[in-house]
N, C-alpha and C positions, 0 to 999 in steps of 0.2 A: 652705375649711374653718376659718378658722384657728389653730386652736392652736398658736401661732410656736413651732419647735424647739430654737433658741436662747435665747440672756440678751444678750446688751448690752443690753438696757434693758427688762428687765421683760419676764421668760420668760412667754408665754403662748397664744400661741393654737391652736384648731385648722386651722391650714393648713398650705400644703406645703411642707418645706425649704427651696425657693430665695425665699417671701414673705418678706419684712423688716415691710413696715408700721410699725403707729404706735409697737409698741414700739423698734423703733430709737429714737424721741423722743430718749428718757434716756442715750443714747449718750455722752453728751458728758461724764455727769456720775455714770457706774456706777461704782463701783471698791468695793473690797473693804477694810470700815469700821465699827470696832463699836462707835465711842464716838460717842455725840450730842447733840452739845452744842443747848441750847435754843434754838428761834430765839423773839423777843420776837411777840407776838401782840396786837393790839389787843382793845378792847374787847367780847362778842357784840356789841356794840348799832351796832360800828363800820360805815363803807360801803364798800362793795370796796373792794381794792385795785388802785388805776389798769391795775399790770404785772398782775394776775391778770386785771382783767379786755380787758387788749390781747390775754394772748395765747390765750383764746377769740376772741377776733376772729380773731388769726391762725390756729390753728384749720380756721378757715372760710376765711378767703380762701386755706389752701391745698389746699384741697379738699372740705370736710367740708361737709352743707348744714348742718348743728348741730349748736351743740355745748353744753354744758352742765357746772357748777360746783357741787359744795354744800361752805360749807365749815364746818367747827367749832372753835372756840376756847374752850379753859380748858375744855373738857365741860361745854361748857354746847351739850348737844344739842339741846333745842328752840329753841334759838336760832342754831342752823345760817344761815348764806348763804346761802341759793338766786339763783345768775345764770343764764343762755344767750341765747346767741345765734343768728342763723340761724334755722333754719325742722324741723321734725320733721318735714315733709314738704311733698314739693319740687309737688307738685299742690294742694292747698289755703293754703299757705303757716301754714298752724297751726302755733305756737310751741312748743318743748320744757317742760314741767311737773315741777314738782318731785317730784312721785307717778309719774313716766310710766313703764312697767316697760322692760324692753331685756337683749337678752342679753348674760350677760354673761362669757363666756366661760373662761377659764381662772382667774376667781377665784373658778370653784367649788375649783378644786383644793385654795383656802386654808381652806374648811369641811372639804373633805375633812379633808385631815391633821389637825384640828383633831379632828375626833371619833377618827383613829386613835390623835392621842398620849391620847386621854383615856380608851382601852381600855388604851392603853399604863398609864398612871398607873395602871389600876382591877385590873391586872396581869394582863389576859387577852387580852397581847399584848407579848412582846420586840423593841424596835427591832434586833437581831440572829437575829430568829428567822429563817428560811429561809419565803421566802415560798408553796411548794409546800405549806410543812404547815398551811394557815389556810384554803385553797384552798377554794371546794363542793366536788361531786363534777361530776364533765362538767365541769370546767374543763383544756383542757391545760395542760403542767407544761414538755414539751419542745416543739424545732423547729429546722428547720434542720442535721438530720442534727447531733442531738443537738448542737450548737454551741450554741444558745438551754435551759438546762438552769436553771427558778423552783427546782430546789431548789440551787441554789449562791445563787441570787437574796436579799439580804434585803430585810426589812419597810426599813430606814434608804436604803437604796441606791435603791427607789422613789420614797421621800421628796424625796430629794436630785439625785434624774436622775443619778445614780453605779452604775445596772444594767447598763448597757449594751446593755440594750431597744434596736431601732429605732421608731424611731416610726410608728406604724401610718397617720397624716395624710401619713407623707412619701412612701408607696407609689405611683407616677405612675401606676398607674391610678386608684386609689382618691379620691388629686388632682386629677385632671381631670372626677372627677365630683362632686366636695366642693368647689371653689374656680374649679375652670377652664370650658371652656367645655359641659362633661358637667352643670355645674351647673343649670340649667333644666329639663332633661331627667330627671333624676337626683334634684332638690332633696326630694324625697317621701318616695324611696327610706328600707328601715326596714335597721335594723344592732341586732346581736346584741351585748354583751360578749367574749362568745365566738366571734365572727364575726371582730369586730375585733384582739382579741390573736392568731387564728389566723394576718390577715395578717402582724402587725408578729412572730410566732414560723417564717414561713415566709424572714424575711430573716437574713441573717447577722447578728452584734449590732453594734455601732457599736464596740465594746473585752468584751475578755473580763474581768467578772468573776475578781478577785481579782488585778489586776494590782501592786495598791495594799497599804500595806498600812492598815486602818481598823478601828477598834472592839475593845473589850475583848479578845472571843472571837479576833481573830489575823486579823479576815473581807476580803478584798483587796474592792477597787475599784475598777471603772473608772471616767476620766477622764469629768468634768459633760458631758453630755450631755442636752440638755431634748428631751423623749420626754413625750408626752401619753400610750402605753399606759403607763408608770410609773404615774397616776395611776388609770388606768383598770383596771388591774390591784388597784388600792386598795381603791376601788368593791365590787372581788369579794371580798376579804379581809373586809373590812367586812361583807360577807353571811355571809361563813364564820364566821363569826368571833361574829357575835351572831344568825343567822337569822337577819336579814332583809333587805330589799332595800336599799343605802348609802344610797338618796334620805328612805328612811321613818327611820334611825339620827334624819340631818343636823337631818331635822323635827321628833325627836321631843329632839333633844340639844340646839339651837342656835335652830332658828324659833319653835318654840313658847316653851319660856323667855321669847327678848328682842324677843316679840311683830311679827316681821316676815315679817310682814299683805302685805307686796310682793314677795315670794322663792318662789320656785317650784320642781320640778323637770318638767319637762312630759313626761319621757319621751318616748312618740311624737306627743303632739299637735303638731302645724305652731304654732300660731296664739300669738300672744302676748296676754296681759290686757289689759282696760283699764285703765287710761289707755294709749294707746300711739303714737308716731309710726311712722315708715316707718325700715325699715334699706336704703342702696344699697350694692353690690358696683361694680366696674368688671370686667368681662370683657373679655379681646381688643377696647377699646379704646370700650367701649361702658357703659354706668350701666346698671346694671339693679336692680329694683326686690327685692330678698332677705329680706323682712322673715321672710315664712313657708316656713318648711321640717321638716324633722322633723326636733330634733336629736339623736335615738339612734346619730347620728354621731361627739357628742362624748359623752354617759356621764357619768361620773364624772370624769372629761378637761374637763368642759367646760359643759353642757347648762342651765347655772342660768338664771333670768328675777330680774330684781333691780332696788330702786329706787337714786338714792343716798343714798335718807334710810335704804334698811335698810345698804347697803355701811359708812355713817359707824356706824349702832349696833354692827356686829357686828365691827369694827375698833377701835372702841372698849372693846367688849368684852374682846376678844381682848388687846389691847395692854394692855390696865389690869389683866389676870391675871384676871380674873371668867370663865376657860372652862376654863383651865388650872392647875394644881401650880405651882408657882415650878418643880420638876425640868426639866416636861414644857413650863415656858416656854422654859427655857435651853436644851434640846435644838431647837424651834421655832427661835432662832434661831441655832446655831450654822449657820457656813459653812467649819467647819476642810473636813472632807468635801473641799469643793468649790473652795480657794481663792479666797473672798468671794466667789464668784459664786450659791449658792442656800443657804437654810436648807435645814427641814421644809417648806415648805411657804408660804414669806414670803422675803421677799430686800432686803437695806437699797442705797437709794441713798444715796447721798454725792454732794452738792449741792456748789458751787463755795464757798458761806461759810462751808463747813466743819459744816453741821448735818447728820447722818444722819439721815433717813426711814425707815419697814419699812412694805413691805403687797405689793404682785401687779398686775397688771394681768390682763386680760381681750382674747380677740379674736377674734372669729369671726364670721362672712356676715354683714354690712349693721352690724354693730357692732365699737365698742373702747370698751373702760376702763378706770380705774387708779382706784387707792385708796394712800395714802399718807399715813405720821402718825407724831410723834414716838413715842419708844419705849416710852414711856406712855396713850398712845392721845388723849391731850387736844386736841390741835391734829392738823383731821384735814381732808383732802380728797380729793374723787372727783371725776370728772368722767367724762366721755363724750363718744363723737360719734357720727354714726349712719351711720358707714363703717367699712368694713376697710379701704382703699385710697385713703386722705388722702397730697397731696402731699407733705408737711413731714418733716420729721425729725427737728426740734431744738427743734418746739416743745409737745412734752409736758414735754423739761424744761428751756421757759420757764416752763413752767408752773407745776410745784416749787419752782423758784427765787425766783417772784415770789413764791408765796404765804406759804414756809418762809424766804424772806434778806431779803424788801423790809423794810424797820426801819422802826419804827412811825410816824415821819414820814412816810415815802409811804405811809401809807393812810390812806385816807378822802377 
C-alpha cells in the first residue's frame, strides 16, 4: 500500500520502502528552491496545451489504464479545464470523469498538516512541543527498548519527517499484506492507529532524534527520512489536542468551509463513493483490481478520498493564504531543516524553466495523484492515474513542465 517513504519526486505513498512508483516521476526536477518565478498562463478559455495532453497520453502509454488532469489558470476555479485519456474501467471502457472519486493517498498529509498549523496559530500547540505531551491516553510513547521515545520527538519533526521514526509501511511482514502477494487475502483487514504505531515503535529508529541543531529551543532533528508513521501520529495529536478524531477536525475546518463535497475520510469502509472508476495494481506480474480495500491501513497518513476539483479548490485556498495566517504559511513552506527536501506538509518542485511549484503527491493501492501550483495558488494542476505501478519514471515531471513551462504560444 503505497505511502512512499522517501522523496525524490513527491514523497507520498503507503507502500513499502522498496517501491518507487510514480512519485519518482519528478525525480529529475525536484531540487531545493524557494524562489518562484511565475509562468505565463493562458486565458481560462484557452484549449489544452498540446504538451500537457501529450504528457497524459504518455502516462497511459507507460502503463496506466487512464489518466486525467484538471488545470486552473489565474485563479478561475469555475473555469478549470478537465482532460482525460484512456479508461477508468478496463472492463466497461468507461472514461474518467471530472467528478470521479479516487483514493488520494499521501495528499491527505497536506490537510493534516494544515489543521496542525491552525492549532499552532491558535496557541493550542507548539511546533517544538514534545509529541508525547499531546497524545490521547493509551497511545504508546516508547518502543524498541527505549530507542524510540516520543518524549524526545517534536511536532515539527513529525511534520517535516525528521523524527527518525521507522516507516510502518516498510515493515516487511506488513508490507507483504498491504501491497505484496498477501494483498488479496488481507485487503479487508482492519487496523487501528495504535496498532500501526506499535509496529513502527518496535523497529529501531532510522536515526536518533537530536542529531542536528534545530529550532529555537535547541531541539535536534534526525536527517530527513519520509515516514508515514509521522502523520499517523499527527492524527493522534489532533485528537489529543481537540478531543475529536482527526477526520472530524478536517471536515469541520477544511471540507465544510470550502465546500469540498467530493472529499471524505472513509475509516474502515472499503468502498469508493459514486461516481468512481476502478483502481489497478500489479502484484507478482499480474494486474489486480485493487479498487476495494480497508483504508484504515493508511489513516491520517493517506486514507482520503477526493476529486480533482476538490484538490484544486483546497490548494487554491491553502496557497492563497485562506487557511493559515502568514506566520504559519511561512512555516508550512520552510524546508530549512530538510535541506530543501520537504516543508511542513508540502514540498517545492523546481522545474527546468526555473518555475517553482508547491504541492504534494499521493500513492496508494490502485491510485496515484499529484497537485502542484504556483506560490499564490492561482495556477494549479491536479492529475491522477488509476494505478500505483506505472512503468514511466519521468512522465509526471513532463506533465508539470508542460503545464508550467510551456510558452503561451505553444498552448491551445
